[in-house]
VOKEVO-594661 format. One record per residue (C-alpha): x, y, z; residue in one letter. Coordinates in steps of 0.02 Angstrom, whole numbers, plus 50000, padded with zeros to 5 digits. Example, Ala and Ser with C-alpha at 12.3 -4.5 7.8 and 13.67 -1.06 7.14 Angstrom:
2
506154977550390A;506844994750357S;
END
This chain:
220
500005000050000M;500655017449957D;501185028250103K;499955042250141Q;500485060450159H;499025068950249P;498715087550230N;497285099950249R;497015104350067L;495265097050054K;494695104250221A;495355121650178L;494585121050004R;492875115750071E;492955129150208E;493075141950067R;491685134149963G;492845130249819Q;492695115449701T;494225105249663I;494145111849485E;494205129849549Q;495705126149659L;496595117449516A;496305132449403E;496935144449537A;498555134649557T;498835130149375G;498855111549417L;497765098049343S;496185092749434T;496775074649442S;498435079949521Y;497575090949650V;496415076349690S;497905064949722R;498715078149833L;497105080149933E;497035061349960K;498845061150019G;499385050149874E;500775062149822R;502055072349917N;501675090849929L;503215100149869S;503715117149936V;503305125149768K;501555117849764N;501275121349949M;501615139749914N;500425139349765L;499035132149872F;499415144150015A;499185158849896H;497615151449818A;496835147649988L;497495163350075D;498345153950217V;500105151950284A;501005137050205P;501115127850371Q;499215128250386E;499145116150240I;500275103350321L;499375100950487L;497665100650565P;497355117350648R;497275109150820K;499015101650801E;500715110050812T;502215102350730R;503905104650810E;505155114950710N;506525101950703S;507255088650590V;508505074550611M;510115075950510V;510495058550443M;512195061850364G;513245074050263R;513075076950078I;514185083149937G;513875086149753A;515605080649701G;515815067149831A;514685054149908E;513475057050050I;514355051250208V;514135041750317P;513215028450219D;511535022750286E;512305007050366E;513385018450475Q;512025030350530I;511395027850708P;509535023850711P;509195040650792E;510225050050661G;511795060750682L;510995075550771Y;509395085750774E;509255103950721V;507985117450757E;507265125050598T;506435141750559P;504855133250493F;503855117150523P;504545101250444I;503425087150379P;503535070550469D;504025061750308D;505675070950291A;507505068650331L;508995080250315A;510805080550262F;512115093750301E;513055100450150V;514915097250166N;516175107050063G;515835117449906D;514345106749858S;513625115049701M;514225132149758W;513465145049736P;511845134849741R;512295127549910Y;513565132650041D;514535122550167D;513395120150318G;511735121750227D;510415108950277I;509565100050132V;507875092750180I;507245078350074C;505675068050069W;506075051450152A;505035041350029Q;505935036749868S;505155043249707V;505245037049527I;506875043749452P;505975050049295D;504935061749404S;506495071849452V;507425071749285V;508145089149260G;508085092849446W;509265090649593E;508935076049709A;509785065249839A;510105048149763V;510845031249800K;511625021549657T;511555002849626G;513315000949697D;512855009649859G;513535027249832R;512495042249879R;512525059649803Y;511665076349785L;511575078549596K;510545084849451R;509715069849370I;509775066949182R;509205052549072K;510605040149035G;511055033648863A;510375016348905D;508615012548964A;508455012249152G;510065022049182T;510365040049230Y;511745052949224D;512195062849380L;512825080549353E;513505095249454S;514565109749398H;515965106349521N;516305088149477A;516385077249319P;514705069249273P;514355051449324I;513625042449174R;512455027649155G;512085022949336V;510625013449409E;509685022649547L;508925012549689V;508395027349798W;507915044849743V;507345058049867A;506595074249803A;507225089849890I;505885097550001Q;506795113350056S;508485120550103V;508955129350264I;510435140850240R;511955140050351C;511675151350502G;509785148950500Q;509805132950603W;510615126650761K;510885109950844K;509615105550977I;510415102851146T;509565094451293T;509095111551359A;508355116351189E;507395099951184R;506605104051353H;506205121751294R;505345115251137L;504385102451239A;503745116251356R;503275126751203K;502295112251128M;501405109051294T;500945127451311A;500175127451138R;
END
């Protein structure tokens, strides 16, 4: 069974007396695609979340959660990532709880994980210390062709690269401006990028910060 990605799109639309066709027209998306998003059958990207927020006249985070709930502004960093080099450590080396947790300036979906950019990864697109937040669920590689994504190749290497179609069916080329392209690889895991938090806009959560966030959640 496909994993569900619940959101408040349908509830917000119905509160405003809109049909699904009207919402689709307002966002420039197809009715069938909006329907799948409302049912939680597809991930809601940052770009689309902002489109819906504008169309529904709400803050983006209102789309992600029921109004009665408050999501904690934090995400677990599961490793470090480079455009020219592999993501390290590999998943077999990552502790179950992740490397460390960071506080973020906006709510993070449950179905997300993060990597810290290490080195001049795709500079000036990304800087050392940026946090790249990805959807945890793997997507079909063809759905991110032409875009940057976190990937794992058939031989176990992991990268942050722009995805291109390979010369042979079922293979892909991985590109970045600061490293030679990697041609004709099989991809076994592809994570679409959900958002990026720039270096200096996040901080590691200490025990004291964890207690502070817990008190804040309780107060709300």
